[in-house]
Structures are given as C-alpha cells and as structure tokens.
C-alpha positions as CSV (number, residue, x, y, z in Angstrom):
1,M,-60.3,-13.0,-60.1
2,A,-61.5,-12.5,-63.6
3,S,-64.8,-14.3,-64.6
4,D,-64.7,-17.4,-66.9
5,R,-66.5,-15.3,-69.5
6,A,-63.7,-12.7,-69.5
7,K,-61.1,-15.5,-69.8
8,R,-62.9,-17.0,-72.7
9,E,-63.0,-13.5,-74.3
10,L,-59.3,-13.1,-73.9
11,A,-58.6,-16.6,-75.3
12,A,-60.7,-15.7,-78.4
13,W,-58.8,-12.4,-78.8
14,V,-55.5,-14.4,-78.5
15,R,-56.8,-16.8,-81.2
16,Q,-57.7,-13.9,-83.5
17,G,-54.3,-12.3,-83.1
18,Q,-55.7,-9.2,-81.3
19,T,-53.3,-9.4,-78.3
20,E,-49.6,-9.1,-77.7
21,S,-47.5,-11.2,-75.3
22,C,-45.9,-8.8,-72.8
23,L,-43.5,-9.4,-69.9
24,Y,-45.1,-8.2,-66.7
25,R,-42.4,-7.1,-64.1
26,P,-43.9,-6.6,-60.6
27,G,-42.1,-4.0,-58.5
28,R,-42.1,-6.4,-55.5
29,D,-39.4,-9.0,-55.3
30,D,-41.7,-11.7,-54.0
31,L,-43.8,-11.8,-57.1
32,P,-42.3,-13.5,-60.2
33,Q,-42.1,-11.8,-63.7
34,R,-44.3,-13.5,-66.2
35,T,-45.5,-13.2,-69.8
36,I,-49.3,-12.2,-70.1
37,A,-51.5,-11.5,-73.1
38,V,-52.7,-7.8,-73.3
39,T,-54.2,-5.4,-75.8
40,V,-52.2,-2.3,-76.4
41,D,-53.6,1.0,-77.6
42,R,-50.6,3.1,-78.8
43,G,-51.3,6.8,-78.3
44,G,-49.1,9.7,-79.3
45,P,-46.4,11.4,-77.2
46,E,-47.5,12.6,-73.7
47,P,-46.0,14.9,-71.2
48,F,-43.6,13.0,-68.9
49,G,-41.1,14.7,-66.6
50,Q,-39.5,17.5,-68.4
51,G,-40.2,16.1,-71.9
52,Q,-42.4,13.6,-73.6
53,A,-42.7,9.9,-73.9
54,P,-44.9,7.5,-75.8
55,G,-48.1,6.7,-74.1
56,F,-49.9,3.3,-74.1
57,A,-53.2,2.1,-72.7
58,V,-52.8,-1.6,-71.8
59,T,-55.9,-3.8,-71.2
60,V,-55.2,-6.9,-69.1
61,L,-57.3,-9.4,-67.1
62,N,-57.7,-8.5,-63.4
63,D,-56.4,-11.8,-62.5
64,A,-53.4,-13.4,-60.6
65,T,-52.9,-16.2,-63.1
66,D,-53.7,-14.8,-66.6
67,G,-53.2,-11.1,-66.0
68,I,-52.5,-8.7,-63.2
69,P,-54.6,-8.6,-60.0
70,A,-55.6,-5.1,-59.0
71,A,-55.0,-6.0,-55.4
72,T,-51.2,-6.4,-55.9
73,L,-50.7,-3.9,-58.7
74,D,-48.0,-1.3,-57.6
75,V,-48.5,1.7,-59.6
76,G,-45.1,3.6,-60.1
77,A,-43.1,0.4,-59.4
78,D,-44.7,-2.3,-61.7
79,R,-43.4,-2.4,-65.3
80,I,-44.7,-4.0,-68.5
81,D,-42.6,-4.6,-71.6
82,V,-44.3,-2.9,-74.6
83,A,-43.0,-2.1,-78.0
84,E,-43.5,1.5,-79.3
85,R,-44.7,0.1,-82.6
86,V,-46.5,-3.2,-83.6
87,G,-43.8,-5.7,-84.3
88,G,-41.1,-3.5,-82.6
89,T,-38.8,-4.5,-79.8
90,P,-40.5,-4.3,-76.4
91,S,-38.9,-2.4,-73.6
92,P,-39.8,-2.0,-69.9
93,R,-42.3,0.8,-69.3
94,G,-43.8,2.0,-66.0
95,V,-47.4,1.6,-65.0
96,Q,-48.4,5.2,-64.4
97,R,-52.1,4.8,-63.3
98,I,-55.2,2.6,-63.5
99,A,-57.2,4.3,-66.0
100,S,-60.3,2.1,-65.3
101,Q,-61.0,-1.2,-63.7
102,D,-63.9,-3.7,-62.9
103,A,-63.9,-7.2,-61.7
104,D,-62.7,-8.6,-65.0
105,W,-60.4,-6.0,-66.6
106,L,-57.8,-3.3,-65.8
107,V,-56.8,-0.6,-68.3
108,L,-53.4,0.8,-67.3
109,D,-51.7,3.9,-68.5
110,V,-48.2,2.9,-69.3
111,M,-45.1,5.1,-70.3
C-alpha cells in the first residue's frame, strides 16, 4: 500500500490538474473496474506486433484503493483506458510491462 506521503502527492497533482482520470480494467473477473487518477507520458509510435502503436508511460499509485497494487497487476491482461492525445477519447490499452516500481508508485508501459 502506498504511503500517506505518496497519497498526498497524488492529491496535490489532482488539484493542480496534472493527472487524468482513467478506467482501470483488471484482467481478472473477481476484481472490479474502477476509475483512478494517473499521469500519462505520451510517447511516439512504438513497435507492436507486425506494426506500430502509440506508447504511453502511465504512473499510478501502488495501492489497492487509489491505484493499482503491484501484487494483483496482471501484465498482458489488465487494461487502462488512455486517450492518444490530451483531451481525446480514451480507449482500452493493454499493460505491456512494469517499467519501474517501488512501495509507492508503478510506472507501466501501456499500448
């Protein structure tokens, strides 16, 4: 579970408009879908399958209530709705890998 300090930091980012609300779709049927606050770094096209797809780095609290807990994250099955552009229409995108993690935060590569 993320620390109180990390939760306060996320709350400040939300107040400052630095986050986006994204729908988290766990791959497991026993976990509910829910909206979470994340930061999104939109990169350029990345190799994916036989072509290319937009790549994103999504930073989220490592937390079962206010983010995604690393313990239940299912890389390859979990999805997060992210818009290709700021203000665009979000669409479900797959979590490809955990780029980094600590006790408070996860950075997920999403396509």
